[in-house]
N, C-alpha and C positions, 0 to 999 in steps of 0.2 A: 835254808828252805823257805822261810817266810819272805826273804828278799826275792826269791824267784817267783813266789806266788804273787807278790805285789807287782813285780815287773810284768808278769804274764797277764794279770788283770788289766793293767794299763795298756799293754800292747793290743789286747783283744778289743778294748773299747775304742782305741784309735783306729783299728782295722774296721770295726763295725760302723764307725761314723764316717769313714772315708772310702769304704769299699765300693760304693756306686761310682766314685770318681776313677778308681783304678780300673773298674770294669769298662767304663765308657771312655777312658783316656781323655778326660776333660782337663782343661787348664785351670790353674789356680784362680779363684775369684778374688777380686778386690771388693771393697764396699760398694763401689760404683757399679760393678757387675751385678751384685745382689739387688741394687735398687732398680735396675732395668727389669728384673723379673717381678719385683713387687709392683712396679708401676703398671705392668701389663696385666697382672693377675689379681691384685688385691681388690676385693669387692667394695671396700670403703670408698675408693676413688670413683668407682662407677656410680655409687650413691650420690656423691657430690656433683658429678657430671649430669646426672638425671635431674637434680634439683635446679642446676643452672639452665638446663634445657627447658624445663617447665617454666622458669621465669622468662626465658626468651619467647616462648609461645604465648605467655600471658601479655607480654609487651606488644607482640604482633596483634593479638586479639583486641587490645585497647586501641591500637592504631586504626583498626577498622571502624571505629566510631565516627571517623571523619568521612566515611563513605556514605553515599545515599542509602537511606533505609527504605527498602522495598517490602511492602506487605500486601498480602492478597487473602481473600476469603471467598468461600462458596457456601450457599445455603439452599436448601430445598425444604419447604415447610407447607403444612396445611393449617389454616386458621380462619377465623371469622374476619369480616371486613367492615364492621360497623364504624362509621366515622363520627367525630364529635368535635365541635369547635373548642378552642381554648389554647393554652400554652403550657409548657412544662420544661423543666431542666432535664436534659437527657443524661441522668446519672447512670453508672454501670448497673445492669440488671433490668433496665427499662427497655421495652420494645414498643413499636407503634405500627398501626395499620392505617390505611386510608380508604375511603369509600363512603357511600351513602346507602344504607340498607333500604331506604324507601324507594330508591330508583332502580334497585336490582331485583332480579327475579330468578326463579329456579332454586339452586342450592344455596344454603346459608354458609357453606364452607367452600373455599377456593384454594387451589394449589398455587404456590408461589415459588419462583426460583430467582436467586440473586447471586451475582458475582461481582467482585470489585477488586481493584488494586490501587494502592496509594504509594506515593514516594515522597520522602522528606529529605531535604538536603540543607544542613545548617550552613548558612552563608557567613554568619559572623557571630562569634561567641566570646569576644573580648579576650582571646588567648587561652580560654579554659582547656580546649582540646589539645592545644600545643603543650601546655604544662602537664596535662595528664599523660601525654605521650612521653615527655621528658622524664617524668617521675617513674613511669614503667621502665624506661630504658636504664635509669639509674639503679633501679631495683635489680634488673638483670645483671648489670655490671658489678653490683655488690655481690650477687651470688657467685659470679665468676671469681671475684677476689677472695671470697670465702673458700671456694674450691682450691685456689692457689695457697691460701693459708693452711688449709687442711693438709695439702700435699707437703708443704714445708714442715709442718709438725710431724707428719708421718716419716719424713726423711730423718728428723731428729730422733724419733722413737726407734727407727731401724738402726741408726748409728749407735744409740745408747745400748740397745740389746746386743749388737755385734761387739761393742767394746766390752760389755759385761761378760760375754762368752770368752773373749780373748783374756780377760782378767782372770776368770775362773780357770781357764786352761793354764795360765801362768802360775796361779796358786797351786794347781794340781801338780805341775812340773816341780815346783819348789818343794811340795810335800813329798814327792817321790825322791828327790835328792836328799832331803833330810832323813827319810826312812833308810835310804842306802847308807848314809853316813853313820847313822845310829846302829845299823846292823853290823857295819864294819867294826865300830867301837865295841859292840856287844861280843863279837867273836874274839877280838883282841883281848878284852878284859877277861873273858872266860879262859882263854889260853894262859894268860898271866896268872889268873887265880889258880888254875890247875898246876902250874909250875911252882906255885908258892911265892911268886914275886909280888902279887897283889892280893889284898884280902878278898874273900868270897862276896862281901857286900858290894864290891865294885861290879861284879857280874850281875847281881840282882838289880842294882841301880841302872846299869846299862840296858838290861832287858826291859825294865819298866819304862825307860825313856823310849825304847824302840816300839813297845806296844802303844804308847801314847801317839807316836808318829803314825802308826798304822791307822789308828782311829781318826787322826786328822786327815789322812789321805782319803779315807772313806767319806768324810765330810765334804771335801772339795770335789770328789767324784760325783756326789749327789748334786752339788751346786752346778757343776758343768752340764750334767744331764738336763737339769731344769732350765738353764739358760739356753741350751741347744733347742729344746722344745719350744720355748717362747719365741726364739728367732724364726723357727720353721713356721710358726703361725703367720708371720708376715711373708716369708719367702715362698711358702707353699709347695716346696719340693724337698726330696730326700737328699739330693746330690749336693750337699753343702760342703764346700772345700774352703778352708781358711788357713791352710798351712803357711802360705807366704806372709799372711798378716800377723802370724805369731811373732816373727822377728821384728816386723815394723812396729808392733805394739810396744815392745821393750826398747826399741831403738828409733824413736821418732826423729823426723827431720825438723830443723828449725823453720818457723814460718814467718815471723814478723819482720825479719830483715828484708823480706820481699813485699809484704803487704802491711806496712806500718800505718798507712793512711786510710784504712778502711773505716767507713762510717755507716750511718743509717740513711738509706736512700728514701726519697719521697715516694718511690714506686714500690716500697715494701708492701706486700699484700695486706698486712694488718692495718697499715695506715691508709691504704687505698680503700679498704672496706669501710672504714669510718668516714672517709671523704665522700664516698658514694652514698652512704647512709645520710650524711648531712645534706647532700644535694637532693636526695629523694624527699626528705622532709621539706626542703625549701620549695621544690617544684609542686609538691602536694599542697603546701600552704597557699601558693599562688593560684593553683587550680581551685582550691576551696573558696578563695576570695572571688575569683572570676565567676564561680557558679552562682553568685548573687546577682550578676548582671543579666539583662534580658538576652534571649536567644532569638535570632532572626533566621527564619527558615523559608526555603522555597518549597511550596506544597504543590502536589499534582495528584489527580485521581481520575479513575475511570470506573464507571459502574454500568452493569447490565442488569435489567430486571424484566422478568416475564411473569404473567399472572393469568389465572383462569377467568378473570373478569374482563369482558370486552367493552368497547366504548359505548355499545348500545345498552349495557346493563345486564346482558345475559351472562350467567355464571356457570362454571363447571368445576366439579371437585375431582375430575380425572387428572392423574399426575402428569400425563403427557401434555395436557392443555395448559399446564403451568408454564410452559415455554413459549406460549403464544402471547399476543398483545404485548410485545416486548418494547422496551425503551432503552436507549443508550445515552449516557451522559458523561461529559468530560469537564473537569474542573481544574484550573490552574490559578495559583495565587501566592501571595507572600503572607506569612504569619509571624507575629511577634508574641512570645510568651515571657512572662516575668513573674517570678514568685517574690513578691515584695517583702514578705516576712523573712525570707532567707537572708536579706541584707544584714540583719542583726545577728542571726544565728551563725552564718558562715564566717562572719568577721572574727568571732571568737575562736571558731575552729581553726581558721587560717593562722591567727596569732599564736595559738597553741602549737601548731606545727612549726612555725618560725622559731619558737623557743626551743623546740626539740632539735631543730637544725643548729641553733646556736650552741646548745649544750654538747651536741655531738662533735662539732668543730673544736670546741675547747678540749673535749676528751681526746681528740686526735693530737692536739698540741701536747697535752699531758703525756700521752703514750710515747710520742716521739722523743720528748725530753727524757723520760724514764728509760727508754730503750737505748738512747745515746749514752746516758750515764752508766747503764748496765754493761754496754759493750766496752766502754773505755776502761771500766774497772776489771772486766774479764780479760781484756787484752793485756793489761798491766800484770795481772796475776799469771797469765799464760807465759809471759816473758820470763818471770822469775821461776815459774814452775819448770820451764825447760832448763834453766840453770841448775835447779835441784837435780833433775834427771842426769845431767852431765856429771855432776859431782857424785851422785849415788852410784853411777857406773864405775867410777874410780874406786869408791869405797868398797864395792862388791869385789872387785879384782884384788884389792889389797887384803880384804878379809879372807878370801879364798886361799891366797898364798900363805897368809899367817896360819890358817887352820892346818894346812898340809905340814907346815913346820912343827906346829905343836903336836900334831898326830904322831909325827916321827919321834918327838921327844917322849911322848907317852909310851910308845912301843919300847923305847929304851929305858923306861922307868924313871925318867928325869922329872916328870910332873905327875900330879894326881889326876884321877878321873874327874873329879869335880872341876878342876881347872880346865881340862879338855872340853868338858860339857859347857862350861861358861864361854869358851872361845867359839864352840859350835853355835851357841845361842846368839853370840854377836854376829856371826856370819849369817845366820838365818834372819836376824833383824835387819842387816844391811840389804840382803836380797829382797826381803819383804818391803822395806822402805822404797826400794827402786820400783817394785811392782805397783805399790800404792801411788807413787809419784807419777808413773806412766798412766795409770787409770785417771787420776785427777786431770792430767794434761789433756787427754783425749776427750774427756767429758766437757772440759772447758771449750775445746774447739768445736764440739757438737753444738753447744749453747751459742757460741759466737756465729756459727754458720747459720743458725736459725735467725739470729738478729740481723745478719747482713743479707739474708736470703741467697747465700752463696755456699754451696756444699762441694764445690769443685776440688778444693784442697783436700778435704776430708775423704771424699770418694776416690781420689787418685793416689792418696798416700797411706791408706790403711787397708 
């Protein structure tokens, strides 16, 4: 009875997890099929794309600094017009009026209107604007590389969660097999005890082992549910079908006889990110040093002014009269500005950025060496791990055959229950070792795929 309950529970869970597929008649998914859905729908990828786009817009905004700067202003005011001789520095917040109150008559207030437009075009900046544009472009490319690194890591996370689901499924299948074996042993021992061929203690021992197996089955059922939910968080859909991957998980294909020469590419997103970061610091340092140099500008301006004071000295405070007595002026010239003090300050800022670039470049070299060593060690381990899988498959087949022989001998009363249970434990251990070896192998391949930035093998073979 318990055997049927366990089997029914397992069947119902399998139907529940795969029912959308049967209803929609969808084909089996590979890991690569799952990734296509994640790539299209996972919001984290959209976040990285938006960040990269923002950096691109910032680079375009900085590039506009080389364009002519056009400014305009309009004023309409009422004010006094007393004039006075002297001179002043036109600091922000000051304003001035012109006129001579002794020569004017009528109102002491006059309406004024003023409009102007100026244009500035930097002719020569000693390369500052060019380096600022290059720095902004490097920052944008760095964000693009960070996006690629994120996607690469997301592929690894998806692979590991998928492998974990397949691992828990394999452990659940193994637990079900053990439960069925122990249930058979329990029935046999009970029959032998009733017939007086075996002691009653055998029946109790077999029943105890069977109940422990049921508890173990519940444990792996919970783990499988948990891993299924975590995978769905990335996948985003209910119709998750992994039936074909179950066989591939326990029977992987050999990889390294085809790809034994894989290494770390200089175009790996993690390395490119550090390279762009170093270039960003270098260009920013150059721009900082160039900012200490003078700026040569082409200047142009046009001004219109109207006032309520006419040339004969008659004044009016009417607003519309502020547009009379107008003058128009045009000014064109070249200006040179130079902040002498910044020569000292910007030199230190530039040197600091150059040191940042140097340290980032060294960090890139360090990362590349560490990644190369990690990949070489992982590939070596994968080769031997695959050899273990091949041998564990043979061990499982031999242990299964031996168990069936010993079960027949127990039915005939030739061996004791403890001996049969020991053989069953050896079979379970062999099957469990094969599952653990398969898990380790696929996890190693996921790690190597991230290091090589190449998930084609994993996506097409799992």
